[in-house]
C-alpha positions as CSV (number, residue, x, y, z in Angstrom):
1,M,-6.6,-4.4,13.4
2,Y,-4.7,-1.2,13.9
3,Y,-3.3,-1.5,10.3
4,T,-6.6,-1.3,8.6
5,S,-7.5,1.8,10.5
6,P,-6.4,5.1,8.6
7,L,-5.2,6.7,11.8
8,Y,-2.8,4.0,12.7
9,R,-2.0,2.9,9.4
10,D,0.1,6.1,8.3
11,Q,2.1,5.8,11.7
12,L,3.0,2.2,11.2
13,V,4.2,2.9,7.9
14,K,6.2,6.1,8.4
15,G,7.6,4.3,11.4
16,L,8.8,1.5,9.4
17,Q,9.9,3.1,6.6
18,Q,12.0,5.7,8.5
19,E,13.6,3.1,10.7
20,L,14.5,0.8,7.3
21,N,16.2,4.0,6.1
22,R,18.0,5.1,9.2
23,L,19.3,1.6,9.2
24,Y,20.4,1.7,5.9
25,I,22.1,4.9,6.3
26,L,23.8,3.7,9.4
27,F,25.3,0.5,7.9
28,C,26.7,2.6,4.5
29,S,28.1,4.9,7.0
30,R,29.9,2.5,8.8
31,N,30.7,0.5,5.2
32,P,31.5,3.3,3.1
33,E,32.4,0.6,0.2
34,F,29.0,-1.2,0.3
35,E,27.5,0.8,-2.4
36,E,30.6,1.3,-4.3
37,K,31.4,-2.6,-4.7
38,G,27.4,-3.0,-5.2
39,G,26.0,-4.1,-2.4
40,K,22.5,-5.6,-2.1
41,V,19.9,-5.2,0.4
42,S,17.6,-8.0,1.8
43,I,14.8,-7.5,3.7
44,V,13.1,-10.4,6.2
45,S,9.8,-9.7,7.2
46,H,7.4,-11.8,9.5
47,S,3.6,-11.7,9.7
48,L,2.0,-8.4,9.6
49,G,5.6,-6.7,8.7
50,C,5.5,-8.3,5.4
51,V,2.3,-6.4,4.7
52,I,3.8,-3.1,5.8
53,T,6.8,-3.6,4.0
54,Y,5.3,-4.8,0.8
55,D,3.0,-1.1,1.1
56,I,6.2,0.8,1.2
57,M,7.9,-0.7,-1.4
58,T,5.0,-0.4,-3.7
59,G,3.7,2.7,-2.3
60,W,0.2,1.2,-2.0
61,N,-2.0,3.7,-0.1
62,P,-6.1,3.2,0.8
63,I,-6.4,6.9,0.5
64,R,-5.8,7.2,-3.1
65,L,-8.6,4.6,-3.4
66,Y,-10.8,6.6,-1.8
67,E,-9.8,9.6,-3.8
68,Q,-10.7,7.7,-6.8
69,L,-14.2,6.8,-5.5
70,M,-15.0,10.4,-4.7
71,Q,-13.9,11.4,-8.1
72,E,-16.2,8.7,-9.7
73,D,-19.0,10.5,-11.9
74,D,-22.7,10.2,-10.5
75,D,-24.1,11.6,-13.8
76,E,-24.8,8.1,-14.8
77,V,-27.3,7.6,-12.4
78,E,-31.0,7.5,-13.9
79,E,-32.7,10.2,-11.7
80,R,-36.0,10.0,-13.8
81,W,-36.9,6.8,-12.2
82,M,-35.9,7.6,-8.7
83,S,-38.4,8.7,-6.0
84,Y,-38.3,12.2,-4.8
85,E,-36.7,11.1,-1.5
86,K,-33.8,9.2,-3.4
87,Q,-33.1,12.3,-5.8
88,H,-33.0,14.6,-2.8
89,L,-30.5,12.1,-1.3
90,L,-28.4,11.7,-4.1
91,N,-28.4,15.6,-4.6
92,E,-27.0,16.2,-1.0
93,L,-24.4,13.2,-1.5
94,R,-23.2,15.0,-4.5
95,S,-22.9,18.6,-2.9
96,T,-21.2,16.8,0.4
97,K,-18.8,15.2,-1.8
98,Q,-18.2,18.7,-3.8
99,R,-17.7,20.4,-0.1
100,L,-15.5,17.4,1.1
101,K,-13.2,17.6,-2.1
102,E,-13.1,21.5,-1.3
103,L,-11.9,20.9,2.3
104,E,-9.5,18.4,1.1
105,E,-8.0,20.8,-1.4
106,R,-7.3,23.4,1.3
107,L,-6.3,20.7,3.6
108,H,-3.6,19.5,1.2
109,G,-2.8,23.2,0.7
110,L,-1.7,23.7,4.1
111,E,0.1,20.1,4.4
112,A,2.3,21.3,1.4
113,T,3.4,24.3,3.2
114,V,4.3,22.5,6.5
115,V,4.9,19.1,5.8
116,A,7.2,17.4,3.3
117,K,6.3,14.4,1.3
118,Q,7.4,11.4,3.4
119,P,10.5,9.9,1.9
120,A,10.8,6.8,-0.1
121,L,13.2,3.7,0.8
122,K,16.9,5.2,0.1
123,F,17.7,1.7,-1.5
124,K,16.6,-1.0,-3.7
125,V,15.6,-4.2,-2.1
126,D,17.3,-7.4,-4.2
127,N,15.4,-9.9,-1.9
128,F,12.3,-9.9,-0.4
129,F,11.6,-12.8,2.3
130,C,8.1,-13.1,3.9
131,M,7.7,-15.6,6.5
132,G,4.2,-16.3,8.1
133,S,3.1,-13.7,5.9
134,P,-0.9,-12.6,5.7
135,L,0.1,-10.9,2.5
136,A,-2.0,-12.7,0.0
137,V,-5.1,-12.4,2.4
138,F,-4.5,-8.5,2.0
139,L,-4.0,-8.6,-1.8
140,A,-7.2,-10.5,-2.2
141,L,-9.1,-8.1,-0.3
142,R,-7.4,-5.4,-2.2
143,G,-8.4,-7.2,-5.5
144,I,-5.0,-8.2,-6.6
145,C,-5.4,-12.0,-7.7
146,P,-2.3,-13.3,-9.3
147,G,-2.4,-16.1,-11.8
148,N,-0.9,-19.3,-11.3
149,D,2.0,-19.1,-13.9
150,G,4.4,-17.9,-11.1
151,S,5.5,-14.8,-12.0
152,Q,6.2,-12.5,-9.2
153,N,5.4,-9.6,-11.4
154,Q,1.8,-9.7,-10.6
155,I,2.6,-9.2,-7.1
156,L,5.9,-7.2,-6.7
157,P,7.4,-6.1,-10.1
158,K,11.0,-7.0,-10.8
159,T,11.8,-3.1,-11.1
160,I,11.0,-2.8,-7.1
161,C,12.3,-6.0,-5.9
162,N,14.4,-8.8,-7.7
163,R,13.0,-11.7,-5.6
164,L,9.9,-12.3,-3.6
165,L,10.4,-15.4,-1.2
166,N,7.5,-16.5,0.3
167,I,7.9,-18.9,3.2
168,F,5.3,-20.5,4.8
169,H,3.7,-23.7,6.5
170,P,1.2,-25.4,4.3
171,T,-1.2,-26.0,7.7
172,D,-1.2,-22.2,8.7
173,P,-4.6,-21.2,8.1
174,V,-4.0,-17.1,7.7
175,V,-0.7,-17.3,5.3
176,S,-0.7,-18.9,2.1
177,D,1.2,-19.2,-1.1
178,L,1.1,-15.7,-2.9
179,F,1.0,-17.7,-6.3
180,L,-2.3,-19.5,-5.9
181,V,-5.2,-18.6,-8.2
182,C,-8.0,-16.5,-6.6
183,V,-11.4,-17.8,-6.7
């Protein structure tokens, strides 16, 4: 439940991202030949950790979806067939969206001067093992429905991760095969 909340989601993502980067840097400092010899990184995640790791690797952010909704054009609405009350509410909604957009721009301006952009993973993931993962459920809720051709690229492009391996028990009601066709 906390992960679906914008307040806590950001803290969870940043915490895991920082810890993954910290461990990678620590490992490389203790094994300086690792990168030189083409060392590969695998991540094993369980349950919600799979979703959080997936979101870090892909850069998925629900705030971007909200911003896209805020930028949608309301001019397509036929106002002449609306009641006065609906027209008034629509105008109020437009002015509120405009005011919110102005406040967000001011906030982003302040954040740009104070907070640096959160760092990406400092390494490429070769293998991503998901165990007992609800990732398929989260992807379906996001409207991502991979086909049944077994292609990983529809879920996690190979440019981000070479192999995605989903380990699940067929009787687990929450987890499922990521490559099932969405209905």
